[in-house]
C-alpha positions as MATLAB code, in Angstrom:
seq = 'MKRLSVSILHKHRSLVTVCHSGSPFTMAAARPLLSADQFTCSVCLDVLKKPVTIPCGHNYCLDCINDYWDQSDTVEVYLCPQCRRSFNVRPELNRNTVLAEIIEKLNEMQSDVAPSQSYAGPDDVPCDVCPGRKWRAVKTCLTCMASYCESHLQPHREFEALKKHKLGDPTGNLEEKICEKHQRVLEIFCRTDETCVCLLCVATEHKSHDTVTPEEERAGRQSQLDKEKKGLRKRIQETEKRLVEIKESVVKIQKSAKKELQNHEDTFNFLTQIIQSLRSKVTETVRDHEQKEVRKAEELMEQLEKEIKKLKKTSAELAQLSHTDDHIHFLKKFPSLCVPMSDGVSPKLTANSDFLPETLKKDLSELQRHLQEMSGWEFVKSRQTEVKTPSCFQQNMSRNSFLQYSCHLSMDPNTAHRRLQLTEWGAKVTCSETLTPYPDHPDRFDWWTQVLCKQPLSGSRFYWEIEWSGDGAEVGVAYKGISRKGKGKDCGLGSNDKSWSLLCSDSSWQNKKEKAEGHPPLSHRIGVYLDCPAGSLSIYRVSDTMSLLLRYRSTFTEPLYPGFRVRPNSSVKICPLDPSDQ';
ca = [
     168.338   99.904  170.211;
     166.781   99.252  173.927;
     167.736  102.836  174.954;
     165.646  104.612  171.969;
     162.781  102.199  172.272;
     162.465  102.892  176.355;
     162.755  106.815  175.385;
     160.030  106.767  172.898;
     157.929  104.651  175.555;
     158.512  106.942  178.513;
     157.386  109.791  175.905;
     154.301  107.941  175.040;
     153.336  107.184  178.703;
     153.751  110.806  179.390;
     151.372  111.742  176.187;
     148.758  109.533  177.225;
     148.844  110.758  180.929;
     148.697  114.312  179.664;
     145.507  112.955  177.008;
     143.612  111.577  180.281;
     143.973  114.607  182.674;
     140.463  115.382  181.714;
     141.260  118.804  180.362;
     140.408  119.340  176.520;
     142.650  122.254  176.482;
     145.449  120.667  177.866;
     144.903  117.572  175.419;
     144.687  120.043  172.472;
     147.536  121.862  173.538;
     149.675  118.530  174.055;
     148.886  117.041  170.690;
     151.416  119.272  168.895;
     154.149  118.195  170.950;
     154.255  114.615  169.849;
     152.318  113.407  166.854;
     152.572  110.727  164.506;
     154.068  113.148  161.837;
     157.394  113.465  163.753;
     157.652  109.367  163.076;
     158.411  109.298  159.567;
     160.372  107.083  156.923;
     163.759  109.027  155.467;
     163.013  106.996  152.296;
     159.308  107.814  151.625;
     159.207  110.730  153.602;
     155.835  109.628  155.023;
     154.552  108.147  158.464;
     156.462  104.858  159.262;
     154.443  101.669  158.281;
     155.435   98.355  159.933;
     158.616  100.288  161.350;
     161.869   98.542  161.751;
     165.035   99.228  163.345;
     168.540   98.337  161.825;
     171.780   97.989  163.869;
     172.755  101.835  163.726;
     169.429  102.745  165.650;
     167.568  104.407  162.572;
     164.038  103.299  161.855;
     162.285  102.658  158.400;
     159.256  101.377  156.876;
     160.102   97.369  156.264;
     159.096   97.588  152.591;
     161.260  101.117  151.805;
     164.524   99.728  153.347;
     164.063   96.413  151.994;
     163.452   97.947  148.335;
     166.357  100.084  149.083;
     168.906   97.633  149.815;
     167.624   95.247  147.100;
     168.878   97.932  144.710;
     172.312   97.333  146.220;
     172.455   93.508  146.158;
     175.054   93.738  143.367;
     177.566   96.097  145.283;
     177.099   93.415  148.177;
     177.579   96.595  150.748;
     174.449   97.758  152.721;
     174.215  101.267  153.821;
     172.024  103.155  156.127;
     169.995  105.766  153.925;
     170.424  108.490  156.741;
     174.001  108.079  158.594;
     175.516  106.074  155.532;
     177.011  103.289  157.776;
     177.799  100.293  156.161;
     177.121   96.509  156.602;
     178.814   93.767  154.721;
     176.098   91.497  155.733;
     172.633   92.283  154.874;
     171.117   93.136  158.529;
     168.504   91.035  159.786;
     164.929   93.331  160.079;
     162.858   93.097  162.868;
     159.487   94.658  163.492;
     159.745   97.250  166.099;
     156.612   96.939  167.954;
     156.835   99.296  170.684;
     157.319  101.898  167.872;
     154.439  100.466  165.822;
     152.051  101.039  169.011;
     153.052  104.692  169.526;
     152.258  105.572  166.159;
     148.918  103.669  166.285;
     148.136  105.269  169.715;
     148.968  108.842  168.368;
     146.959  108.674  165.176;
     143.933  107.420  167.377;
     144.567  110.471  169.678;
     144.547  113.057  166.688;
     141.331  111.316  165.352;
     139.703  111.829  168.958;
     140.801  115.233  169.328;
     139.846  116.503  165.527;
     138.136  113.794  163.695;
     137.068  116.334  160.882;
     140.702  118.059  160.508;
     143.146  117.543  157.649;
     146.229  118.480  156.227;
     146.477  121.913  154.760;
     146.749  121.512  150.832;
     148.045  123.919  148.212;
     144.527  125.703  148.324;
     144.003  125.642  151.853;
     145.166  128.096  154.678;
     147.578  126.316  157.126;
     147.309  126.641  160.927;
     150.084  129.182  161.971;
     150.485  127.583  165.382;
     151.215  123.625  164.265;
     154.828  122.547  163.996;
     156.035  120.517  161.121;
     153.154  119.493  158.939;
     150.391  121.996  159.053;
     146.702  121.257  159.637;
     144.091  123.065  157.920;
     142.920  126.213  159.179;
     139.458  126.341  160.334;
     139.216  130.154  161.540;
     141.285  133.184  161.660;
     141.628  135.451  164.488;
     141.279  139.161  163.411;
     142.424  140.371  166.925;
     145.435  137.702  167.047;
     145.952  138.032  163.349;
     146.717  134.261  162.882;
     144.944  131.310  161.631;
     143.990  128.161  163.784;
     143.473  124.358  162.942;
     140.470  122.993  165.270;
     142.849  121.941  167.943;
     144.507  125.266  168.435;
     141.659  126.958  168.308;
     140.088  125.668  171.365;
     141.576  128.349  173.577;
     139.366  130.756  171.715;
     136.351  128.576  172.526;
     137.142  128.068  176.340;
     138.758  131.414  177.775;
     136.390  134.469  178.178;
     139.332  136.579  177.406;
     139.955  135.050  174.095;
     136.246  134.686  173.414;
     135.945  138.244  172.733;
     138.319  138.000  169.758;
     136.873  138.467  166.475;
     136.908  135.131  164.117;
     136.433  135.014  160.831;
     136.589  132.451  157.678;
     140.400  131.398  157.101;
     142.230  133.747  155.108;
     145.809  133.993  154.202;
     146.184  137.734  153.097;
     146.402  139.145  156.631;
     148.604  141.956  155.718;
     145.804  143.372  154.066;
     144.024  143.793  157.058;
     146.762  145.771  158.814;
     147.041  149.527  158.857;
     150.591  150.141  157.413;
     150.860  153.474  159.385;
     149.860  152.026  162.726;
     150.368  148.749  162.221;
     146.906  147.792  163.801;
     143.598  146.119  162.425;
     141.601  147.844  159.865;
     138.083  148.266  161.647;
     136.652  151.264  160.186;
     135.914  152.606  156.678;
     136.261  156.234  155.913;
     133.521  157.074  153.088;
     135.208  160.355  152.526;
     138.401  158.975  151.607;
     136.882  155.626  150.388;
     139.372  153.695  152.100;
     140.146  151.091  155.605;
     141.173  152.762  158.363;
     142.574  151.612  161.724;
     141.014  153.200  165.097;
     144.096  155.273  165.642;
     143.284  156.665  161.931;
     139.792  157.788  162.996;
     141.223  159.490  166.050;
     143.601  161.407  163.982;
     143.636  162.000  160.544;
     140.275  160.812  159.792;
     138.797  162.443  162.910;
     136.267  164.840  160.967;
     135.511  162.180  158.176;
     132.660  160.078  157.594;
     133.285  156.801  159.207;
     131.117  153.762  159.441;
     131.885  150.246  160.147;
     132.713  147.778  157.336;
     129.346  145.842  157.992;
     127.424  149.148  157.427;
     129.285  150.007  154.144;
     129.112  146.350  153.109;
     125.471  146.204  153.514;
     124.973  149.550  151.672;
     127.167  148.196  148.580;
     126.094  144.754  148.547;
     122.708  146.026  146.410;
     125.202  147.940  144.087;
     126.957  144.712  143.951;
     123.977  142.555  143.061;
     122.747  145.082  140.476;
     126.245  144.853  138.930;
     126.266  141.279  139.011;
     122.625  141.336  137.274;
     124.064  143.626  134.561;
     126.955  141.736  134.355;
     124.845  138.210  133.635;
     122.670  140.130  131.227;
     125.715  141.628  129.160;
     127.295  138.056  129.363;
     123.896  136.327  127.754;
     123.905  139.240  125.129;
     127.445  138.711  124.314;
     127.147  134.937  124.057;
     123.900  135.385  121.900;
     125.986  137.864  119.576;
     128.806  135.212  119.517;
     126.434  132.336  118.348;
     125.057  134.851  115.875;
     128.440  135.573  114.687;
     129.264  132.076  114.660;
     126.211  131.227  112.389;
     126.934  134.056  110.443;
     130.675  132.545  109.618;
     128.784  129.382  108.881;
     126.488  130.984  106.280;
     129.328  132.944  104.773;
     131.529  129.898  104.147;
     128.464  127.997  102.765;
     127.605  131.100  100.429;
     131.711  131.210   99.624;
     131.660  127.877   99.158;
     128.612  127.802   96.830;
     129.988  130.727   94.960;
     133.066  129.286   94.371;
     131.258  126.198   93.073;
     129.348  128.257   90.377;
     132.381  130.061   89.112;
     134.440  126.743   88.906;
     131.683  125.526   87.251;
     131.688  128.623   84.928;
     135.415  128.339   84.331;
     135.199  124.466   83.527;
     132.601  125.463   80.992;
     134.680  128.100   79.531;
     137.508  125.833   79.575;
     135.757  122.916   78.046;
     134.352  125.263   74.930;
     137.826  126.766   74.668;
     139.194  123.131   74.450;
     136.477  121.973   72.121;
     136.877  124.991   69.780;
     140.696  124.579   70.205;
     140.085  120.915   68.771;
     137.827  121.808   66.180;
     140.193  124.807   64.884;
     143.183  122.112   64.711;
     141.086  120.020   62.946;
     140.027  122.246   60.280;
     143.577  123.438   60.039;
     144.772  119.742   59.895;
     142.413  118.849   57.144;
     142.982  121.983   55.275;
     146.812  120.838   55.475;
     146.564  117.171   54.174;
     144.220  118.525   51.239;
     146.858  120.911   50.206;
     149.760  118.489   50.513;
     147.812  115.894   48.878;
     147.517  118.099   45.993;
     151.140  119.133   45.910;
     152.290  115.276   46.434;
     150.033  114.169   43.096;
     151.671  117.268   41.102;
     155.315  116.282   42.297;
     154.537  112.518   41.263;
     153.445  114.089   37.878;
     156.459  116.439   37.331;
     158.859  113.507   38.384;
     157.399  111.274   35.608;
     157.499  114.084   33.162;
     161.378  114.758   34.435;
     162.142  110.900   33.811;
     160.651  110.615   30.302;
     162.241  113.809   29.180;
     165.529  112.785   30.385;
     165.044  109.457   28.411;
     164.454  111.180   25.092;
     167.271  113.339   25.547;
     169.608  110.420   26.057;
     168.105  108.598   22.959;
     168.417  112.048   21.079;
     172.308  112.156   22.277;
     172.816  108.483   21.138;
     171.281  108.991   17.725;
     173.360  112.122   17.055;
     176.512  109.691   16.944;
     175.228  107.022   14.567;
     177.019  106.678   11.405;
     173.871  104.711   10.261;
     171.784  107.132    8.170;
     169.263  104.827    7.249;
     168.769  104.178   11.234;
     168.888  108.024   11.592;
     166.229  108.618    9.459;
     164.029  106.107   10.749;
     164.227  106.566   14.409;
     164.517  110.499   14.086;
     160.995  111.252   13.670;
     159.451  108.767   16.559;
     162.058  110.682   18.812;
     160.764  114.393   17.704;
     157.427  113.715   18.584;
     156.132  117.378   19.361;
     156.052  117.885   23.499;
     154.034  120.183   25.326;
     154.708  123.669   25.361;
     157.122  123.354   28.400;
     154.767  125.167   30.855;
     154.323  122.812   33.773;
     151.002  122.926   35.958;
     151.610  125.262   38.684;
     150.242  124.635   42.651;
     149.060  127.945   44.399;
     149.571  127.614   48.164;
     145.968  128.454   49.838;
     146.820  129.839   53.367;
     143.135  130.622   53.721;
     143.048  127.532   56.353;
     139.933  128.813   58.205;
     136.782  130.799   56.629;
     136.818  134.611   57.176;
     134.191  134.491   59.436;
     135.672  132.223   61.742;
     139.060  134.061   61.868;
     137.083  137.464   62.529;
     135.102  135.742   65.128;
     138.571  134.068   66.710;
     140.125  137.454   66.646;
     137.400  139.069   68.262;
     137.663  136.587   71.075;
     141.122  137.138   71.236;
     140.637  140.776   71.646;
     138.107  140.378   74.647;
     140.690  137.906   76.342;
     143.187  140.214   76.559;
     140.941  142.872   77.804;
     139.983  140.303   80.417;
     143.708  139.881   81.170;
     143.902  143.550   82.016;
     141.279  143.004   84.568;
     142.625  143.388   88.097;
     140.915  142.424   91.430;
     140.234  145.709   93.479;
     140.211  145.137   97.548;
     138.957  147.828   99.871;
     140.641  148.297  102.883;
     137.657  149.008  104.920;
     135.806  146.254  106.350;
     132.700  148.394  106.365;
     132.271  148.561  102.712;
     129.330  146.452  101.723;
     130.652  145.374   98.652;
     134.259  144.419   99.249;
     135.698  143.889   95.823;
     134.899  144.014   92.193;
     136.449  143.365   88.932;
     137.965  146.814   87.216;
     139.045  147.094   83.806;
     141.775  149.692   83.160;
     142.722  149.106   79.662;
     139.566  149.810   77.505;
     138.340  152.808   77.476;
     134.853  151.222   76.364;
     134.633  149.421   79.747;
     134.163  152.724   81.549;
     131.743  154.387   78.977;
     128.725  152.541   80.172;
     129.288  154.323   83.637;
     129.624  157.879   82.033;
     127.677  160.567   83.743;
     126.579  164.317   83.202;
     128.366  166.888   85.268;
     128.099  170.540   85.348;
     129.864  172.824   87.702;
     128.301  175.233   90.221;
     129.052  178.688   90.147;
     128.031  179.328   93.782;
     131.504  177.114   94.644;
     133.788  179.114   92.125;
     136.438  181.273   93.314;
     135.944  184.730   92.032;
     138.883  184.302   89.711;
     137.488  181.404   88.032;
     135.117  182.022   84.826;
     132.523  179.571   83.918;
     131.761  179.004   80.300;
     129.620  176.494   77.917;
     127.018  176.216   80.565;
     129.057  175.072   83.341;
     131.158  172.401   81.340;
     134.410  174.644   81.511;
     136.587  176.543   83.501;
     139.238  179.396   83.362;
     141.256  180.972   86.072;
     142.558  184.640   85.133;
     143.270  187.708   87.006;
     140.296  188.810   86.504;
     137.345  188.793   89.148;
     134.023  187.611   88.316;
     131.312  189.611   90.119;
     129.626  186.032   91.584;
     127.141  187.056   94.682;
     128.238  186.256   98.070;
     127.679  182.266   98.960;
     128.523  180.534  101.927;
     129.833  177.577   99.670;
     132.245  179.705   97.869;
     136.092  179.184   97.745;
     137.663  182.452   99.030;
     141.293  181.415   98.670;
     141.633  178.180   96.655;
     140.983  178.843   93.188;
     138.482  175.779   93.349;
     135.108  174.744   91.866;
     132.783  171.961   92.654;
     130.016  170.351   90.441;
     126.411  170.286   91.155;
     125.878  166.619   91.049;
     126.305  164.633   94.070;
     127.899  160.798   93.230;
     127.078  158.003   95.689;
     125.794  154.271   95.585;
     126.827  153.473   92.131;
     129.835  153.692   89.811;
     130.511  156.857   87.734;
     132.769  157.810   84.706;
     133.769  161.186   83.346;
     136.527  162.865   81.402;
     138.056  166.034   81.100;
     140.611  168.020   79.224;
     142.913  170.567   80.771;
     145.041  173.258   79.470;
     147.879  175.968   80.420;
     150.138  175.382   83.175;
     148.143  172.654   85.067;
     144.727  171.674   87.140;
     144.010  169.465   89.984;
     141.160  166.786   89.289;
     139.363  165.093   92.204;
     136.170  164.244   94.472;
     135.233  166.002   97.704;
     132.522  165.765  100.480;
     130.268  168.809  100.657;
     131.701  169.391  103.794;
     135.007  170.418  102.712;
     135.752  173.697  104.332;
     135.684  176.689  101.864;
     136.842  179.805  103.781;
     140.353  180.481  104.389;
     143.658  178.934  103.111;
     144.236  176.077  105.136;
     144.457  172.628  104.059;
     141.352  171.597  104.950;
     140.012  173.889  102.091;
     142.540  172.356   99.405;
     141.144  169.708   97.487;
     143.257  166.619   98.035;
     144.822  167.850  101.227;
     142.574  166.594  103.674;
     140.500  163.611  104.722;
     137.435  165.131  103.078;
     138.828  164.894   99.456;
     140.885  162.876   96.981;
     142.682  164.503   93.977;
     145.620  164.424   91.457;
     147.711  167.393   90.015;
     148.277  167.042   86.393;
     150.948  169.376   84.538;
     153.128  169.016   81.732;
     156.105  168.175   84.303;
     154.606  165.924   86.522;
     151.304  164.440   88.003;
     151.178  164.398   91.900;
     149.313  162.569   94.856;
     149.280  165.208   97.655;
     148.429  162.631  100.134;
     151.429  160.267   99.265;
     153.581  162.742   97.735;
     154.198  160.067   94.470;
     155.323  161.471   91.488;
     155.232  159.666   88.151;
     155.644  160.301   84.359;
     154.433  163.327   82.940;
     150.964  162.317   81.222;
     151.269  162.161   77.558;
     147.586  163.499   76.928;
     145.967  166.215   78.482;
     142.664  164.364   78.587;
     142.056  162.300   82.030;
     139.417  159.889   82.560;
     138.185  159.578   86.505;
     136.377  156.218   87.460;
     134.505  156.581   90.825;
     133.318  153.114   92.241;
     131.385  154.032   95.611;
     130.644  150.429   96.393;
     133.948  149.300   96.269;
     135.511  152.765   97.578;
     137.875  153.052   94.757;
     138.777  156.404   92.811;
     140.979  155.725   89.667;
     142.385  158.599   87.313;
     143.490  157.659   84.214;
     145.623  159.238   81.598;
     143.328  158.862   78.214;
     145.067  158.309   74.626;
     144.866  155.439   72.484;
     144.598  153.169   75.819;
     143.733  153.618   79.138;
     146.868  154.074   81.634;
     146.333  154.144   85.307;
     147.859  157.241   86.821;
     146.688  156.847   90.362;
     143.886  154.878   92.435;
     142.663  155.617   96.028;
     141.036  153.103   98.071;
     138.870  154.247  101.124;
     135.289  154.138  102.760;
     133.177  156.964  100.953;
     130.756  157.507  103.646;
     129.286  160.388  101.892;
     128.179  161.623   98.419;
     131.444  162.843   96.452;
     131.028  166.056   94.240;
     133.916  165.891   91.425;
     136.058  169.360   91.684;
     138.600  170.900   90.037;
     141.300  173.229   91.210;
     142.521  175.392   88.146;
     146.166  177.390   87.685;
     146.669  180.940   86.537;
     146.050  180.839   82.943;
     144.434  177.518   82.903;
     141.482  175.764   82.029;
     139.528  172.612   82.764;
     136.752  171.443   80.248;
     134.138  168.358   80.950;
     134.059  166.231   77.873;
     130.639  165.202   76.674;
     130.446  161.256   76.610;
     128.158  159.333   74.604;
     127.712  155.377   75.930;
     126.695  154.654   72.446;
     129.850  155.235   71.122;
     131.371  152.096   72.867;
];
């Protein structure tokens, strides 16, 4: 204990002598040789506070060693946290005043040397020279390629040779400033190769290149950087404005959706109330009629029961009279028992099943039919977000629902292949081996036996029907831009992204895009429903009912033209529709 204190005191006196020698550099250089950081407590790992020395010679903070031993009171053995020497009796702790004085003096010296310095934190660049715990670097020397705290930077401020070194703000990525090839500092910018190089690079492979100092290049690019920053700020402002607008739109959409749902909720609640009220009234009417008819039946049953009872009584009296030997009694009693009875025809009850008036029955039947049709509705959603009308209710069971959208169509002879003959004012097309002498026209199909209609369809809903005969035909729609020349897929109806179709025959129907086959159509009459706002093309088999064969969903960006491809010895006819027939 005494030897340790004397040794530390000698160090302290030597340090004081050095610090008072009058040379700032000597003082700065001497500080790292001995500092308060070297006198730390092994328990709290911080500079000793109220240092005490235990019998084994190790020093601790007074509070730290007391807390450490307080946790060991139950063991009755006290250990040194460092050398693990044990003491059966808790040692007495006395403050090491010499060590406390040394630490205090060292702290004062460090404050005098660099009062503004602090230890390097996680985000700071540490001094490359400090031993042990590092001080925060204040400069980086690009010549020495090292970072220095204020104390270790003093030689660069005092010696002429070091004053010529290039100092910069502290940086921790010094490896980026070294030439990988020559291991020298990057001091020149090569405009030819757009890279930073060292002086040896300039003298060798970059000798004939356009080179400048980094400062010159930075000055030239600074204005470009400022312009980019300005543009970026403007874009950020515009994007933030757009974000605000979208958020406002979302709020509006949510409010509108809530209002719309409330409106429909009110409608459905009203319908539910009406149906429940109607059900209640119909039930009440039927029950009243039932009770009335049952009451009549009960009255008749009571009457018949009385009659049966009376008849049984008379029958018993007659049987008794037939066995009497008293002729006088027989003759007197017999007339009263032979009173003429009714003709034996009992009153009849006709079961009246007309519980409801015929008009009400008809109305209920009509309501049921409409509800059944409504149950066949399906909610069609478009896959494209760009569609303005994202969805609609589409009826697929009742033909009358489509007739309101019927449209007049006629085939365009300028598009017809020469093997196609148009008749009935363009309402019918037939395919044969005979060529029709159509004039040359850029819209004519020259390979596929196809024809388009004249009328463009867009922005609304349309319905038309066709009848085909022969081996089969293809029914669909196409953009005007579909190719007309050659036998490539870009010309075939339904074989590209400019057309949609369904192939109909007695053996199968086929969707070219998805190669999905189904049952053969039972009818040669086909209905086509085009819903442009919803982006939906539906093709139905028309017979007693409407049966869905195929539905396309897309975003129709252009007007669509109905079209047909006709197989040899086959024909297609556009059927006239009258909406008033619905």
